[in-house]
TIBARO-125009 format. One record per atom (N, C-alpha, C, O): residue in three letters; atom name; x, y, z. Coordinates in steps of 0.1 Angstrom, whole numbers, plus 5000, padded with zeros to 4 digits. Example, Ala and Ser with C-alpha at 12.3 -4.5 7.8 and 13.67 -1.06 7.14 Angstrom:
BEGIN
ala/N/5132/4943/5078 $
ala/CA/5123/4955/5078 $
ala/C/5132/4967/5078 $
ala/O/5142/4967/5085 $
ser/N/5128/4978/5071 $
ser/CA/5137/4989/5071 $
ser/C/5129/5000/5079 $
ser/O/5134/5011/5080 $
//
This chain:
BEGIN
met/N/8931/2712/8855 $
met/CA/8924/2704/8865 $
met/C/8919/2713/8876 $
met/O/8925/2723/8880 $
lys/N/8907/2710/8880 $
lys/CA/8900/2718/8891 $
lys/C/8908/2716/8904 $
lys/O/8915/2706/8906 $
lys/N/8907/2726/8912 $
lys/CA/8915/2726/8924 $
lys/C/8908/2732/8936 $
lys/O/8900/2741/8935 $
ile/N/8910/2726/8948 $
ile/CA/8906/2731/8961 $
ile/C/8918/2736/8968 $
ile/O/8928/2728/8970 $
ile/N/8919/2748/8972 $
ile/CA/8930/2753/8980 $
ile/C/8925/2755/8994 $
ile/O/8917/2764/8997 $
leu/N/8930/2747/9004 $
leu/CA/8926/2747/9018 $
leu/C/8936/2755/9026 $
leu/O/8948/2751/9027 $
ile/N/8932/2766/9031 $
ile/CA/8941/2775/9039 $
ile/C/8937/2773/9053 $
ile/O/8926/2776/9058 $
cys/N/8947/2767/9061 $
cys/CA/8944/2764/9075 $
cys/C/8954/2770/9084 $
cys/O/8965/2773/9080 $
gly/N/8950/2772/9097 $
gly/CA/8959/2777/9107 $
gly/C/8951/2783/9118 $
gly/O/8938/2783/9118 $
phe/N/8958/2788/9128 $
phe/CA/8951/2794/9140 $
phe/C/8945/2807/9137 $
phe/O/8947/2814/9127 $
gln/N/8936/2811/9147 $
gln/CA/8930/2824/9146 $
gln/C/8941/2835/9146 $
gln/O/8951/2834/9153 $
gly/N/8938/2846/9138 $
gly/CA/8947/2857/9138 $
gly/C/8960/2856/9131 $
gly/O/8968/2865/9131 $
thr/N/8962/2845/9124 $
thr/CA/8974/2843/9116 $
thr/C/8973/2849/9102 $
thr/O/8984/2850/9095 $
gly/N/8962/2854/9098 $
gly/CA/8960/2860/9085 $
gly/C/8955/2852/9074 $
gly/O/8958/2854/9062 $
lys/N/8948/2841/9077 $
lys/CA/8943/2832/9067 $
lys/C/8934/2839/9057 $
lys/O/8935/2837/9045 $
ser/N/8924/2847/9062 $
ser/CA/8915/2853/9053 $
ser/C/8922/2864/9044 $
ser/O/8920/2865/9032 $
thr/N/8931/2872/9050 $
thr/CA/8938/2882/9042 $
thr/C/8947/2875/9032 $
thr/O/8947/2879/9020 $
phe/N/8954/2864/9036 $
phe/CA/8962/2856/9026 $
phe/C/8953/2851/9015 $
phe/O/8956/2852/9003 $
ser/N/8942/2845/9019 $
ser/CA/8933/2839/9009 $
ser/C/8927/2849/8999 $
ser/O/8926/2846/8987 $
lys/N/8923/2861/9004 $
lys/CA/8918/2871/8995 $
lys/C/8929/2875/8985 $
lys/O/8926/2876/8973 $
glu/N/8941/2877/8990 $
glu/CA/8952/2881/8981 $
glu/C/8955/2870/8971 $
glu/O/8958/2873/8959 $
leu/N/8955/2858/8975 $
leu/CA/8958/2847/8966 $
leu/C/8947/2846/8956 $
leu/O/8950/2843/8944 $
ser/N/8935/2847/8960 $
ser/CA/8924/2847/8950 $
ser/C/8925/2858/8939 $
ser/O/8921/2856/8928 $
asn/N/8930/2869/8943 $
asn/CA/8932/2880/8934 $
asn/C/8942/2877/8923 $
asn/O/8942/2882/8912 $
arg/N/8951/2868/8926 $
arg/CA/8962/2864/8917 $
arg/C/8958/2851/8909 $
arg/O/8966/2848/8899 $
leu/N/8947/2845/8912 $
leu/CA/8943/2834/8904 $
leu/C/8929/2837/8898 $
leu/O/8919/2836/8905 $
pro/N/8929/2841/8886 $
pro/CA/8917/2847/8879 $
pro/C/8905/2838/8879 $
pro/O/8894/2842/8878 $
thr/N/8907/2825/8880 $
thr/CA/8895/2815/8879 $
thr/C/8891/2810/8893 $
thr/O/8884/2801/8894 $
ala/N/8897/2817/8903 $
ala/CA/8894/2812/8917 $
ala/C/8883/2819/8924 $
ala/O/8880/2831/8921 $
tyr/N/8876/2812/8933 $
tyr/CA/8866/2818/8941 $
tyr/C/8870/2816/8956 $
tyr/O/8874/2805/8959 $
phe/N/8869/2827/8964 $
phe/CA/8873/2826/8978 $
phe/C/8860/2824/8986 $
phe/O/8852/2833/8986 $
leu/N/8859/2813/8993 $
leu/CA/8848/2810/9003 $
leu/C/8853/2814/9016 $
leu/O/8861/2806/9023 $
asp/N/8850/2825/9021 $
asp/CA/8855/2831/9034 $
asp/C/8848/2823/9046 $
asp/O/8836/2822/9047 $
ala/N/8857/2818/9055 $
ala/CA/8852/2810/9066 $
ala/C/8843/2818/9075 $
ala/O/8832/2813/9079 $
asp/N/8847/2830/9079 $
asp/CA/8839/2838/9088 $
asp/C/8825/2841/9082 $
asp/O/8815/2840/9089 $
glu/N/8825/2845/9069 $
glu/CA/8812/2849/9063 $
glu/C/8804/2837/9062 $
glu/O/8792/2837/9065 $
phe/N/8809/2825/9058 $
phe/CA/8801/2813/9057 $
phe/C/8796/2809/9070 $
phe/O/8784/2805/9071 $
phe/N/8804/2809/9081 $
phe/CA/8800/2805/9094 $
phe/C/8788/2813/9099 $
phe/O/8779/2808/9104 $
thr/N/8788/2826/9096 $
thr/CA/8777/2835/9101 $
thr/C/8764/2832/9094 $
thr/O/8753/2835/9099 $
thr/N/8765/2826/9082 $
thr/CA/8753/2822/9075 $
thr/C/8747/2809/9080 $
thr/O/8736/2805/9077 $
gln/N/8755/2801/9087 $
gln/CA/8751/2787/9091 $
gln/C/8744/2787/9105 $
gln/O/8735/2780/9106 $
glu/N/8749/2795/9114 $
glu/CA/8743/2794/9127 $
glu/C/8747/2806/9136 $
glu/O/8756/2813/9133 $
lys/N/8739/2808/9146 $
lys/CA/8742/2818/9156 $
lys/C/8754/2814/9164 $
lys/O/8755/2802/9169 $
ile/N/8763/2823/9167 $
ile/CA/8774/2820/9175 $
ile/C/8770/2821/9190 $
ile/O/8764/2831/9194 $
pro/N/8773/2810/9197 $
pro/CA/8769/2811/9212 $
pro/C/8776/2822/9219 $
pro/O/8786/2827/9215 $
asp/N/8769/2827/9230 $
asp/CA/8774/2838/9237 $
asp/C/8789/2836/9242 $
asp/O/8797/2844/9241 $
asp/N/8791/2824/9247 $
asp/CA/8805/2820/9251 $
asp/C/8808/2807/9245 $
asp/O/8807/2796/9252 $
ile/N/8813/2807/9233 $
ile/CA/8817/2795/9226 $
ile/C/8828/2787/9233 $
ile/O/8829/2775/9232 $
asn/N/8836/2794/9241 $
asn/CA/8847/2788/9248 $
asn/C/8842/2780/9260 $
asn/O/8850/2772/9266 $
lys/N/8830/2781/9264 $
lys/CA/8824/2773/9276 $
lys/C/8817/2761/9271 $
lys/O/8813/2753/9279 $
leu/N/8816/2759/9258 $
leu/CA/8810/2746/9253 $
leu/C/8819/2734/9256 $
leu/O/8831/2736/9256 $
ser/N/8813/2723/9259 $
ser/CA/8821/2711/9261 $
ser/C/8828/2707/9248 $
ser/O/8824/2711/9237 $
arg/N/8838/2699/9250 $
arg/CA/8846/2695/9238 $
arg/C/8836/2687/9228 $
arg/O/8837/2688/9216 $
glu/N/8827/2679/9234 $
glu/CA/8818/2671/9226 $
glu/C/8809/2680/9218 $
glu/O/8806/2678/9206 $
glu/N/8804/2691/9224 $
glu/CA/8795/2700/9218 $
glu/C/8803/2708/9207 $
glu/O/8797/2710/9196 $
arg/N/8815/2712/9210 $
arg/CA/8823/2719/9200 $
arg/C/8825/2710/9188 $
arg/O/8825/2714/9176 $
thr/N/8828/2697/9190 $
thr/CA/8831/2688/9179 $
thr/C/8818/2686/9171 $
thr/O/8819/2686/9159 $
lys/N/8807/2684/9177 $
lys/CA/8794/2683/9170 $
lys/C/8792/2695/9161 $
lys/O/8788/2694/9150 $
arg/N/8793/2707/9167 $
arg/CA/8791/2719/9159 $
arg/C/8801/2721/9148 $
arg/O/8797/2725/9137 $
arg/N/8813/2717/9151 $
arg/CA/8824/2719/9141 $
arg/C/8821/2709/9129 $
arg/O/8823/2713/9117 $
glu/N/8818/2697/9132 $
glu/CA/8815/2687/9121 $
glu/C/8803/2691/9113 $
glu/O/8803/2689/9101 $
lys/N/8793/2697/9119 $
lys/CA/8781/2701/9112 $
lys/C/8785/2713/9102 $
lys/O/8781/2713/9091 $
tyr/N/8793/2722/9108 $
tyr/CA/8798/2733/9100 $
tyr/C/8806/2728/9088 $
tyr/O/8804/2733/9077 $
ile/N/8816/2719/9090 $
ile/CA/8825/2715/9080 $
ile/C/8817/2707/9069 $
ile/O/8820/2707/9057 $
thr/N/8807/2699/9073 $
thr/CA/8799/2692/9064 $
thr/C/8791/2702/9055 $
thr/O/8791/2700/9043 $
ser/N/8786/2712/9060 $
ser/CA/8779/2723/9052 $
ser/C/8789/2730/9043 $
ser/O/8786/2732/9032 $
lys/N/8801/2733/9049 $
lys/CA/8811/2740/9041 $
lys/C/8815/2731/9029 $
lys/O/8817/2736/9018 $
thr/N/8817/2718/9032 $
thr/CA/8822/2709/9021 $
thr/C/8811/2708/9010 $
thr/O/8814/2708/8998 $
ser/N/8798/2708/9014 $
ser/CA/8788/2708/9004 $
ser/C/8788/2721/8995 $
ser/O/8786/2721/8983 $
glu/N/8791/2732/9002 $
glu/CA/8792/2745/8994 $
glu/C/8804/2745/8985 $
glu/O/8804/2750/8974 $
ile/N/8816/2739/8990 $
ile/CA/8827/2738/8981 $
ile/C/8824/2730/8969 $
ile/O/8827/2733/8957 $
arg/N/8817/2719/8971 $
arg/CA/8812/2710/8960 $
arg/C/8804/2718/8950 $
arg/O/8806/2717/8938 $
arg/N/8795/2726/8955 $
arg/CA/8786/2734/8946 $
arg/C/8794/2744/8938 $
arg/O/8792/2746/8926 $
leu/N/8804/2750/8945 $
leu/CA/8812/2761/8938 $
leu/C/8821/2755/8928 $
leu/O/8825/2762/8918 $
leu/N/8825/2742/8929 $
leu/CA/8834/2736/8919 $
leu/C/8827/2735/8906 $
leu/O/8833/2734/8895 $
asp/N/8814/2735/8906 $
asp/CA/8806/2735/8893 $
asp/C/8807/2748/8886 $
asp/O/8805/2749/8874 $
leu/N/8810/2758/8893 $
leu/CA/8810/2772/8888 $
leu/C/8824/2778/8886 $
leu/O/8826/2787/8878 $
his/N/8834/2772/8893 $
his/CA/8848/2778/8893 $
his/C/8858/2767/8891 $
his/O/8856/2756/8895 $
asp/N/8869/2771/8885 $
asp/CA/8880/2761/8884 $
asp/C/8888/2759/8897 $
asp/O/8893/2748/8899 $
thr/N/8888/2769/8905 $
thr/CA/8895/2768/8918 $
thr/C/8887/2774/8929 $
thr/O/8881/2785/8927 $
val/N/8886/2767/8940 $
val/CA/8879/2772/8952 $
val/C/8889/2773/8963 $
val/O/8896/2763/8967 $
ile/N/8891/2785/8968 $
ile/CA/8900/2787/8980 $
ile/C/8891/2789/8992 $
ile/O/8881/2796/8992 $
thr/N/8894/2781/9003 $
thr/CA/8886/2783/9015 $
thr/C/8896/2783/9027 $
thr/O/8906/2776/9027 $
asp/N/8893/2791/9036 $
asp/CA/8901/2792/9048 $
asp/C/8893/2787/9060 $
asp/O/8881/2785/9060 $
gly/N/8901/2784/9071 $
gly/CA/8895/2780/9083 $
gly/C/8905/2774/9092 $
gly/O/8917/2772/9089 $
leu/N/8901/2770/9104 $
leu/CA/8910/2765/9114 $
leu/C/8915/2751/9110 $
leu/O/8927/2748/9109 $
phe/N/8906/2742/9106 $
phe/CA/8909/2728/9103 $
phe/C/8919/2723/9113 $
phe/O/8929/2717/9109 $
thr/N/8916/2724/9125 $
thr/CA/8924/2720/9136 $
thr/C/8927/2705/9137 $
thr/O/8938/2701/9140 $
his/N/8917/2697/9134 $
his/CA/8918/2683/9136 $
his/C/8919/2676/9122 $
his/O/8915/2681/9112 $
lys/N/8926/2665/9122 $
lys/CA/8928/2657/9110 $
lys/C/8914/2654/9104 $
lys/O/8913/2654/9092 $
arg/N/8905/2650/9112 $
arg/CA/8891/2647/9107 $
arg/C/8885/2659/9100 $
arg/O/8878/2657/9090 $
asp/N/8888/2671/9104 $
asp/CA/8882/2683/9097 $
asp/C/8888/2683/9083 $
asp/O/8881/2686/9073 $
arg/N/8901/2681/9082 $
arg/CA/8907/2682/9069 $
arg/C/8903/2670/9060 $
arg/O/8903/2671/9048 $
leu/N/8900/2659/9066 $
leu/CA/8896/2647/9059 $
leu/C/8883/2649/9051 $
leu/O/8882/2643/9040 $
phe/N/8874/2657/9056 $
phe/CA/8862/2660/9049 $
phe/C/8865/2666/9035 $
phe/O/8859/2662/9025 $
val/N/8874/2675/9035 $
val/CA/8878/2682/9023 $
val/C/8886/2673/9014 $
val/O/8885/2673/9002 $
lys/N/8895/2665/9020 $
lys/CA/8903/2655/9013 $
lys/C/8895/2645/9006 $
lys/O/8897/2642/8994 $
glu/N/8885/2640/9012 $
glu/CA/8875/2630/9006 $
glu/C/8867/2637/8995 $
glu/O/8865/2630/8985 $
leu/N/8863/2649/8997 $
leu/CA/8856/2656/8986 $
leu/C/8865/2657/8974 $
leu/O/8861/2654/8962 $
ala/N/8878/2661/8976 $
ala/CA/8887/2663/8964 $
ala/C/8889/2649/8957 $
ala/O/8889/2649/8945 $
lys/N/8890/2639/8965 $
lys/CA/8891/2625/8959 $
lys/C/8879/2621/8951 $
lys/O/8880/2617/8940 $
arg/N/8867/2623/8957 $
arg/CA/8854/2620/8950 $
arg/C/8852/2628/8937 $
arg/O/8848/2622/8927 $
glu/N/8856/2640/8938 $
glu/CA/8854/2649/8926 $
glu/C/8865/2649/8916 $
glu/O/8865/2655/8906 $
lys/N/8876/2642/8920 $
lys/CA/8888/2641/8912 $
lys/C/8894/2655/8909 $
lys/O/8896/2658/8897 $
val/N/8895/2662/8919 $
val/CA/8901/2676/8918 $
val/C/8914/2676/8927 $
val/O/8915/2668/8936 $
gln/N/8923/2685/8923 $
gln/CA/8936/2686/8931 $
gln/C/8933/2693/8944 $
gln/O/8925/2703/8944 $
leu/N/8939/2688/8955 $
leu/CA/8938/2695/8968 $
leu/C/8952/2700/8971 $
leu/O/8962/2693/8972 $
val/N/8952/2713/8974 $
val/CA/8964/2720/8979 $
val/C/8961/2725/8993 $
val/O/8952/2732/8995 $
ile/N/8970/2721/9002 $
ile/CA/8968/2725/9016 $
ile/C/8979/2735/9019 $
ile/O/8991/2732/9017 $
ile/N/8975/2746/9025 $
ile/CA/8985/2756/9029 $
ile/C/8982/2759/9043 $
ile/O/8971/2763/9047 $
arg/N/8993/2758/9052 $
arg/CA/8991/2762/9066 $
arg/C/8998/2775/9068 $
arg/O/9010/2777/9065 $
ile/N/8990/2784/9073 $
ile/CA/8995/2798/9077 $
ile/C/8999/2798/9092 $
ile/O/8991/2794/9100 $
ser/N/9010/2803/9095 $
ser/CA/9014/2804/9109 $
ser/C/9020/2818/9111 $
ser/O/9023/2826/9102 $
cys/N/9021/2821/9124 $
cys/CA/9026/2834/9128 $
cys/C/9029/2834/9143 $
cys/O/9023/2827/9150 $
pro/N/9040/2840/9147 $
pro/CA/9044/2840/9161 $
pro/C/9032/2845/9170 $
pro/O/9025/2854/9167 $
lys/N/9031/2839/9182 $
lys/CA/9021/2841/9192 $
lys/C/9019/2856/9195 $
lys/O/9008/2861/9196 $
asp/N/9030/2863/9197 $
asp/CA/9029/2877/9201 $
asp/C/9023/2886/9190 $
asp/O/9015/2895/9193 $
ile/N/9026/2882/9178 $
ile/CA/9020/2890/9166 $
ile/C/9005/2886/9165 $
ile/O/8997/2895/9163 $
val/N/9002/2874/9167 $
val/CA/8988/2869/9166 $
val/C/8980/2877/9177 $
val/O/8969/2882/9174 $
lys/N/8985/2878/9189 $
lys/CA/8978/2885/9200 $
lys/C/8975/2899/9196 $
lys/O/8964/2905/9198 $
lys/N/8985/2906/9191 $
lys/CA/8984/2920/9187 $
lys/C/8973/2921/9176 $
lys/O/8965/2930/9176 $
arg/N/8973/2912/9166 $
arg/CA/8963/2913/9155 $
arg/C/8949/2911/9161 $
arg/O/8940/2918/9157 $
ile/N/8948/2901/9169 $
ile/CA/8934/2898/9175 $
ile/C/8929/2909/9182 $
ile/O/8917/2913/9180 $
phe/N/8937/2916/9191 $
phe/CA/8931/2927/9199 $
phe/C/8931/2940/9191 $
phe/O/8924/2949/9196 $
ala/N/8937/2941/9180 $
ala/CA/8936/2953/9171 $
ala/C/8925/2952/9162 $
ala/O/8920/2963/9157 $
gln/N/8920/2940/9159 $
gln/CA/8909/2939/9149 $
gln/C/8896/2941/9155 $
gln/O/8891/2933/9164 $
glu/N/8889/2952/9152 $
glu/CA/8877/2956/9158 $
glu/C/8865/2948/9152 $
glu/O/8855/2945/9160 $
glu/N/8865/2946/9139 $
glu/CA/8853/2939/9133 $
glu/C/8857/2925/9130 $
glu/O/8864/2921/9121 $
his/N/8851/2916/9138 $
his/CA/8852/2902/9137 $
his/C/8840/2895/9143 $
his/O/8833/2901/9151 $
ile/N/8838/2883/9139 $
ile/CA/8826/2876/9144 $
ile/C/8827/2873/9159 $
ile/O/8816/2870/9166 $
leu/N/8839/2872/9165 $
leu/CA/8841/2870/9179 $
leu/C/8848/2882/9185 $
leu/O/8856/2889/9178 $
lys/N/8844/2886/9197 $
lys/CA/8851/2897/9204 $
lys/C/8866/2892/9207 $
lys/O/8868/2880/9208 $
pro/N/8875/2902/9208 $
pro/CA/8889/2898/9209 $
pro/C/8892/2889/9220 $
pro/O/8900/2879/9218 $
glu/N/8887/2891/9232 $
glu/CA/8890/2882/9244 $
glu/C/8886/2868/9241 $
glu/O/8893/2858/9244 $
lys/N/8874/2866/9235 $
lys/CA/8869/2853/9232 $
lys/C/8877/2846/9221 $
lys/O/8880/2834/9221 $
arg/N/8881/2855/9211 $
arg/CA/8889/2849/9200 $
arg/C/8903/2845/9205 $
arg/O/8908/2835/9201 $
trp/N/8909/2853/9214 $
trp/CA/8922/2850/9220 $
trp/C/8921/2837/9228 $
trp/O/8930/2828/9227 $
asn/N/8911/2835/9236 $
asn/CA/8909/2823/9244 $
asn/C/8907/2811/9234 $
asn/O/8912/2800/9237 $
ser/N/8900/2813/9224 $
ser/CA/8897/2803/9214 $
ser/C/8911/2799/9207 $
ser/O/8914/2787/9204 $
tyr/N/8919/2809/9204 $
tyr/CA/8932/2807/9198 $
tyr/C/8941/2798/9208 $
tyr/O/8947/2788/9203 $
leu/N/8941/2801/9221 $
leu/CA/8949/2793/9230 $
leu/C/8944/2779/9231 $
leu/O/8952/2770/9231 $
arg/N/8931/2777/9230 $
arg/CA/8925/2763/9230 $
arg/C/8929/2756/9217 $
arg/O/8933/2744/9217 $
thr/N/8928/2763/9206 $
thr/CA/8931/2757/9193 $
thr/C/8946/2752/9192 $
thr/O/8949/2742/9187 $
val/N/8955/2760/9198 $
val/CA/8969/2757/9198 $
val/C/8971/2744/9205 $
val/O/8979/2735/9201 $
glu/N/8964/2742/9216 $
glu/CA/8965/2729/9224 $
glu/C/8959/2717/9217 $
glu/O/8964/2706/9218 $
glu/N/8949/2720/9209 $
glu/CA/8942/2709/9202 $
glu/C/8947/2706/9188 $
glu/O/8943/2695/9182 $
trp/N/8956/2714/9183 $
trp/CA/8961/2712/9169 $
trp/C/8967/2698/9166 $
trp/O/8975/2693/9174 $
glu/N/8962/2692/9155 $
glu/CA/8968/2680/9151 $
glu/C/8976/2682/9138 $
glu/O/8970/2688/9128 $
pro/N/8988/2679/9138 $
pro/CA/8997/2682/9127 $
pro/C/8991/2677/9113 $
pro/O/8984/2667/9113 $
ile/N/8995/2684/9103 $
ile/CA/8991/2680/9089 $
ile/C/9001/2670/9084 $
ile/O/9013/2672/9084 $
glu/N/8995/2658/9081 $
glu/CA/9004/2647/9076 $
glu/C/9006/2647/9061 $
glu/O/9016/2642/9055 $
glu/N/8996/2653/9054 $
glu/CA/8997/2654/9039 $
glu/C/9007/2664/9035 $
glu/O/9012/2672/9042 $
asn/N/9011/2662/9022 $
asn/CA/9020/2672/9016 $
asn/C/9013/2685/9016 $
asn/O/9002/2686/9012 $
his/N/9020/2695/9021 $
his/CA/9014/2709/9022 $
his/C/9025/2719/9021 $
his/O/9037/2717/9022 $
ile/N/9021/2732/9020 $
ile/CA/9029/2743/9020 $
ile/C/9028/2750/9034 $
ile/O/9017/2753/9038 $
glu/N/9039/2754/9040 $
glu/CA/9039/2761/9052 $
glu/C/9043/2776/9049 $
glu/O/9053/2778/9042 $
ile/N/9036/2785/9055 $
ile/CA/9039/2799/9053 $
ile/C/9038/2807/9066 $
ile/O/9028/2806/9073 $
asp/N/9049/2814/9069 $
asp/CA/9050/2823/9080 $
asp/C/9044/2836/9076 $
asp/O/9051/2843/9067 $
asn/N/9033/2840/9081 $
asn/CA/9026/2852/9077 $
asn/C/9030/2864/9086 $
asn/O/9022/2874/9086 $
ser/N/9042/2864/9092 $
ser/CA/9046/2875/9100 $
ser/C/9054/2885/9092 $
ser/O/9057/2896/9097 $
thr/N/9058/2882/9080 $
thr/CA/9066/2890/9071 $
thr/C/9059/2891/9058 $
thr/O/9048/2885/9055 $
asn/N/9065/2899/9049 $
asn/CA/9059/2900/9035 $
asn/C/9059/2887/9028 $
asn/O/9069/2879/9029 $
ile/N/9049/2884/9020 $
ile/CA/9047/2872/9013 $
ile/C/9049/2874/8998 $
ile/O/9043/2883/8993 $
asp/N/9056/2866/8992 $
asp/CA/9058/2866/8978 $
asp/C/9048/2856/8972 $
asp/O/9050/2844/8971 $
tyr/N/9036/2862/8968 $
tyr/CA/9025/2854/8963 $
tyr/C/9029/2847/8950 $
tyr/O/9024/2836/8947 $
asn/N/9037/2853/8941 $
asn/CA/9041/2847/8929 $
asn/C/9048/2834/8931 $
asn/O/9046/2824/8924 $
thr/N/9057/2834/8941 $
thr/CA/9064/2822/8945 $
thr/C/9055/2811/8950 $
thr/O/9057/2799/8947 $
ile/N/9045/2815/8958 $
ile/CA/9035/2805/8963 $
ile/C/9027/2799/8952 $
ile/O/9025/2787/8952 $
val/N/9023/2807/8942 $
val/CA/9016/2802/8931 $
val/C/9025/2792/8923 $
val/O/9020/2781/8919 $
asp/N/9037/2795/8921 $
asp/CA/9047/2786/8915 $
asp/C/9048/2773/8923 $
asp/O/9049/2762/8917 $
met/N/9049/2774/8936 $
met/CA/9051/2763/8944 $
met/C/9039/2753/8943 $
met/O/9040/2741/8942 $
met/N/9027/2759/8943 $
met/CA/9015/2752/8941 $
met/C/9015/2744/8928 $
met/O/9010/2733/8927 $
asn/N/9019/2751/8918 $
asn/CA/9019/2745/8904 $
asn/C/9030/2734/8902 $
asn/O/9028/2724/8895 $
lys/N/9041/2735/8909 $
lys/CA/9052/2726/8908 $
lys/C/9052/2715/8918 $
lys/O/9053/2703/8914 $
lys/N/9051/2719/8931 $
lys/CA/9053/2709/8942 $
lys/C/9042/2700/8944 $
lys/O/9043/2688/8947 $
leu/N/9030/2705/8942 $
leu/CA/9018/2697/8946 $
leu/C/9011/2692/8934 $
leu/O/9001/2685/8935 $
//
């Protein structure tokens, strides 16, 4: 059965790193990188943190709609599509959940977390990113406040220590 693996969590928790490593262990998987996809969709505003909540919501939903369309296209080419992103709000995750239902594919949700002090170190140590560290950290703080818990069956991973990817692959195959 075809599968969408949705990797979600806050900035700096290691979603992209985790997703790349997971895709290396799943030979039929394609990784749709959130940062790379985002930069193809629109120019990032000079100060994204100063946008109103309404404007951020509008931009986020436009982005997620585009991303969902790309996931749909990739499902024609690959057995598994892995995508990462914040997916802060239930509505954000609903777009992907509805796609999985429409396409009759399995949806696996994995939430990556990491202690705040480690996230801060990672954000300020990472030189190459689509947002400068200070803006990314401020965005992280806002995202933490806005986070809506995942109600669906999902896997929780603390990415502050070594991860046993084989166990995760087994969990995906058995639990979900």
